[in-house]
VEXZA-377957 format. One record per residue (C-alpha): residue number from 1; residue in one letter; x, z, y. Coordinates in Angstrom, 2 decimals. Last residue first. Example, Ala and Ser with C-alpha at 12.3 -4.5 7.8 and 13.67 -1.06 7.14 Angstrom:
[rec 2; 'S'; [13.67; 7.14; -1.06]]
[rec 1; 'A'; [12.30; 7.80; -4.50]]
This chain:
[rec 178; 'G'; [6.84; -3.01; 1.34]]
[rec 177; 'R'; [5.23; -6.07; 0.69]]
[rec 176; 'A'; [2.96; -5.13; -1.98]]
[rec 175; 'T'; [2.63; -1.55; -0.30]]
[rec 174; 'R'; [1.61; -3.26; 2.61]]
[rec 173; 'K'; [-0.79; -5.30; 0.05]]
[rec 172; 'K'; [-2.55; -2.58; -0.68]]
[rec 171; 'S'; [-2.89; -0.37; 1.85]]
[rec 170; 'R'; [-5.39; -3.53; 3.28]]
[rec 169; 'Q'; [-7.44; -3.16; 0.44]]
[rec 168; 'W'; [-8.25; 0.07; 0.59]]
[rec 167; 'H'; [-8.67; 0.09; 3.81]]
[rec 166; 'A'; [-11.15; -2.42; 3.60]]
[rec 165; 'W'; [-13.15; -0.14; 0.50]]
[rec 164; 'W'; [-13.09; 2.63; 2.94]]
[rec 163; 'G'; [-14.80; 0.12; 4.68]]
[rec 162; 'I'; [-17.28; -1.78; 2.75]]
[rec 161; 'G'; [-17.91; 1.98; 1.51]]
[rec 160; 'A'; [-18.92; 3.33; 5.20]]
[rec 159; 'A'; [-20.85; 0.22; 5.26]]
[rec 158; 'A'; [-22.80; 0.98; 2.22]]
[rec 157; 'A'; [-23.44; 4.55; 2.76]]
[rec 156; 'I'; [-24.57; 3.39; 6.92]]
[rec 155; 'V'; [-26.94; 0.77; 5.22]]
[rec 154; 'V'; [-28.11; 2.86; 2.43]]
[rec 153; 'V'; [-28.99; 5.94; 5.68]]
[rec 152; 'V'; [-30.75; 3.08; 7.84]]
[rec 151; 'Y'; [-32.72; 1.85; 4.14]]
[rec 150; 'F'; [-33.66; 5.26; 3.72]]
[rec 149; 'H'; [-35.00; 6.77; 7.31]]
[rec 148; 'R'; [-37.66; 8.79; 6.27]]
[rec 147; 'T'; [-37.02; 9.83; 2.63]]
[rec 146; 'F'; [-33.50; 10.10; 3.32]]
[rec 145; 'I'; [-33.83; 11.59; 6.36]]
[rec 144; 'A'; [-36.08; 14.09; 4.44]]
[rec 143; 'G'; [-33.90; 15.26; 1.67]]
[rec 142; 'L'; [-31.73; 16.00; 4.43]]
[rec 141; 'L'; [-33.34; 18.55; 5.76]]
[rec 140; 'R'; [-34.37; 19.69; 2.60]]
[rec 139; 'V'; [-30.94; 20.09; 1.43]]
[rec 138; 'I'; [-29.75; 21.14; 4.49]]
[rec 137; 'D'; [-32.11; 24.61; 4.31]]
[rec 136; 'P'; [-29.57; 26.11; 1.25]]
[rec 135; 'G'; [-27.04; 27.23; 3.95]]
[rec 134; 'F'; [-25.17; 24.70; 6.99]]
[rec 133; 'K'; [-21.01; 24.74; 5.74]]
[rec 132; 'L'; [-21.48; 26.39; 2.41]]
[rec 131; 'T'; [-24.60; 24.09; 1.97]]
[rec 130; 'L'; [-23.28; 21.03; 2.85]]
[rec 129; 'L'; [-19.75; 21.66; 0.40]]
[rec 128; 'G'; [-22.08; 21.60; -2.31]]
[rec 127; 'L'; [-24.14; 18.60; -1.16]]
[rec 126; 'L'; [-20.68; 16.58; -0.78]]
[rec 125; 'L'; [-19.35; 18.15; -4.30]]
[rec 124; 'F'; [-22.70; 17.49; -5.92]]
[rec 123; 'R'; [-22.48; 14.32; -4.91]]
[rec 122; 'V'; [-19.06; 12.95; -5.11]]
[rec 121; 'M'; [-19.19; 14.78; -8.43]]
[rec 120; 'R'; [-22.83; 12.85; -9.51]]
[rec 119; 'G'; [-20.46; 9.11; -8.73]]
[rec 118; 'S'; [-17.78; 10.20; -11.13]]
[rec 117; 'F'; [-20.12; 11.81; -13.92]]
[rec 116; 'I'; [-22.19; 8.53; -13.54]]
[rec 115; 'A'; [-19.04; 6.38; -13.63]]
[rec 114; 'L'; [-17.38; 7.98; -15.92]]
[rec 113; 'E'; [-20.54; 7.86; -18.76]]
[rec 112; 'F'; [-21.08; 4.06; -18.11]]
[rec 111; 'K'; [-17.28; 3.76; -18.41]]
[rec 110; 'W'; [-16.93; 5.61; -21.77]]
[rec 109; 'F'; [-20.19; 3.52; -23.12]]
[rec 108; 'S'; [-19.10; 0.01; -22.01]]
[rec 107; 'M'; [-21.57; -1.93; -19.54]]
[rec 106; 'E'; [-23.77; -3.73; -22.68]]
[rec 105; 'S'; [-25.86; -5.16; -19.11]]
[rec 104; 'A'; [-28.78; -3.53; -20.94]]
[rec 103; 'A'; [-26.81; -0.22; -20.68]]
[rec 102; 'A'; [-25.61; -0.83; -17.15]]
[rec 101; 'A'; [-28.99; -1.94; -16.37]]
[rec 100; 'L'; [-31.28; 1.01; -18.06]]
[rec 99; 'V'; [-28.60; 3.58; -15.84]]
[rec 98; 'F'; [-29.83; 1.24; -12.64]]
[rec 97; 'I'; [-33.44; 1.69; -12.88]]
[rec 96; 'K'; [-32.95; 5.70; -13.94]]
[rec 95; 'F'; [-31.28; 5.93; -10.26]]
[rec 94; 'P'; [-34.78; 4.65; -8.52]]
[rec 93; 'V'; [-33.41; 5.65; -5.16]]
[rec 92; 'P'; [-36.07; 9.02; -3.89]]
[rec 91; 'P'; [-34.20; 10.83; -4.88]]
[rec 90; 'P'; [-30.03; 11.57; -3.90]]
[rec 89; 'L'; [-27.16; 8.75; -4.14]]
[rec 88; 'M'; [-24.21; 9.05; -5.84]]
[rec 87; 'A'; [-25.32; 8.02; -8.93]]
[rec 86; 'P'; [-26.46; 4.23; -6.71]]
[rec 85; 'F'; [-22.68; 4.16; -6.29]]
[rec 84; 'M'; [-21.94; 4.77; -9.10]]
[rec 83; 'L'; [-23.23; 2.65; -11.56]]
[rec 82; 'G'; [-23.03; -0.51; -9.63]]
[rec 81; 'W'; [-19.40; -0.10; -8.96]]
[rec 80; 'F'; [-18.68; 0.50; -12.49]]
[rec 79; 'P'; [-19.94; -2.50; -13.86]]
[rec 78; 'H'; [-18.30; -4.37; -11.06]]
[rec 77; 'K'; [-19.52; -8.56; -11.42]]
[rec 76; 'E'; [-21.92; -8.34; -14.30]]
[rec 75; 'F'; [-23.42; -5.25; -13.31]]
[rec 74; 'A'; [-24.56; -6.93; -9.63]]
[rec 73; 'S'; [-25.35; -9.86; -11.44]]
[rec 72; 'H'; [-28.68; -7.64; -13.63]]
[rec 71; 'I'; [-29.00; -6.21; -10.50]]
[rec 70; 'K'; [-29.72; -9.10; -8.57]]
[rec 69; 'E'; [-31.45; -10.80; -11.08]]
[rec 68; 'F'; [-34.17; -7.76; -11.81]]
[rec 67; 'R'; [-34.88; -7.65; -8.24]]
[rec 66; 'Q'; [-35.37; -11.17; -8.54]]
[rec 65; 'A'; [-37.43; -10.69; -12.01]]
[rec 64; 'P'; [-39.51; -8.59; -10.49]]
[rec 63; 'I'; [-39.12; -4.37; -12.16]]
[rec 62; 'R'; [-41.04; -2.89; -15.30]]
[rec 61; 'K'; [-41.65; -5.38; -17.71]]
[rec 60; 'R'; [-38.43; -7.22; -17.16]]
[rec 59; 'L'; [-36.68; -4.13; -17.53]]
[rec 58; 'L'; [-38.26; -3.36; -21.05]]
[rec 57; 'E'; [-36.92; -6.20; -22.24]]
[rec 56; 'E'; [-33.34; -5.77; -20.77]]
[rec 55; 'G'; [-33.59; -2.16; -22.19]]
[rec 54; 'G'; [-34.06; -3.22; -25.79]]
[rec 53; 'E'; [-31.11; -1.26; -27.75]]
[rec 52; 'Y'; [-28.56; -0.88; -24.81]]
[rec 51; 'G'; [-31.44; 0.32; -22.39]]
[rec 50; 'I'; [-32.94; 3.43; -24.78]]
[rec 49; 'L'; [-29.35; 4.16; -25.74]]
[rec 48; 'Y'; [-28.20; 4.14; -22.15]]
[rec 47; 'I'; [-31.63; 6.33; -21.57]]
[rec 46; 'V'; [-30.94; 9.08; -23.81]]
[rec 45; 'I'; [-26.92; 9.11; -22.94]]
[rec 44; 'S'; [-28.01; 9.72; -19.21]]
[rec 43; 'G'; [-28.79; 13.71; -20.62]]
[rec 42; 'L'; [-24.85; 13.54; -21.28]]
[rec 41; 'A'; [-23.65; 11.75; -17.44]]
[rec 40; 'S'; [-26.11; 14.51; -15.42]]
[rec 39; 'G'; [-25.39; 17.57; -17.42]]
[rec 38; 'A'; [-21.20; 17.10; -16.82]]
[rec 37; 'S'; [-22.44; 16.37; -13.21]]
[rec 36; 'A'; [-24.63; 19.25; -12.64]]
[rec 35; 'M'; [-21.59; 21.24; -14.67]]
[rec 34; 'L'; [-18.66; 19.60; -12.39]]
[rec 33; 'A'; [-20.86; 20.29; -8.73]]
[rec 32; 'Y'; [-21.84; 24.02; -10.18]]
[rec 31; 'L'; [-17.54; 24.54; -11.18]]
[rec 30; 'L'; [-16.60; 22.88; -7.57]]
[rec 29; 'F'; [-19.62; 25.55; -6.31]]
[rec 28; 'R'; [-18.55; 28.98; -7.83]]
[rec 27; 'G'; [-16.57; 31.09; -5.20]]
[rec 26; 'R'; [-20.31; 30.89; -3.22]]
[rec 25; 'N'; [-22.13; 32.28; -5.86]]
[rec 24; 'Q'; [-25.97; 32.54; -4.22]]
[rec 23; 'Y'; [-25.35; 29.90; -1.91]]
[rec 22; 'V'; [-24.12; 27.38; -4.59]]
[rec 21; 'Y'; [-26.64; 28.06; -7.01]]
[rec 20; 'G'; [-29.80; 27.40; -4.88]]
[rec 19; 'A'; [-27.69; 23.95; -3.85]]
[rec 18; 'V'; [-27.15; 23.13; -7.22]]
[rec 17; 'I'; [-31.23; 24.00; -7.99]]
[rec 16; 'A'; [-31.99; 21.83; -4.88]]
[rec 15; 'D'; [-30.18; 19.42; -6.26]]
[rec 14; 'I'; [-31.37; 19.18; -9.16]]
[rec 13; 'P'; [-35.34; 18.99; -8.03]]
[rec 12; 'L'; [-36.15; 17.19; -11.55]]
[rec 11; 'G'; [-36.55; 14.18; -12.46]]
[rec 10; 'I'; [-37.99; 13.67; -16.44]]
[rec 9; 'F'; [-36.10; 12.47; -19.29]]
[rec 8; 'G'; [-32.21; 12.06; -19.15]]
[rec 7; 'G'; [-30.47; 12.42; -16.18]]
[rec 6; 'D'; [-32.91; 15.44; -14.76]]
[rec 5; 'I'; [-32.85; 17.37; -18.50]]
[rec 4; 'A'; [-29.19; 16.77; -18.30]]
[rec 3; 'A'; [-29.10; 18.50; -14.92]]
[rec 2; 'A'; [-31.58; 20.86; -15.47]]
[rec 1; 'M'; [-29.01; 22.22; -18.63]]
């Protein structure tokens, strides 16, 4: 329920909530990641509907024109990845702007839901694994690192994503050859 409220209305400390549940009941961390991901995807339906009906105008009022065009073109080229990647990132990433942009770009509803669910699942699985390994204090530590070094974290995450994509492309080419 908290993830749905976080996804659709006001931001809640959902990472801390998930980490707390995982720490209290380690055997259910997959269930908690699944529930938080599903709740976030369901809560985002509210923003999707707002964005689909009039989101482009709303976004143009809220963000600079250059940033709007950049986000809009990202959704034109790679709509799924343009939403899934920001869904993986923790606060302070302005995720609701990406959700509005996806809806304003008239992204397919099912791809929209799958992108949010997939991104959040990766995020909450990693959070659960880190909580199992290091305890709930890791959430505060990572939050502080992410807040202080936002651009460094984004560059590292982008580099990792590009590296994975390049490896996947090479594997695909090798499979096609052999």
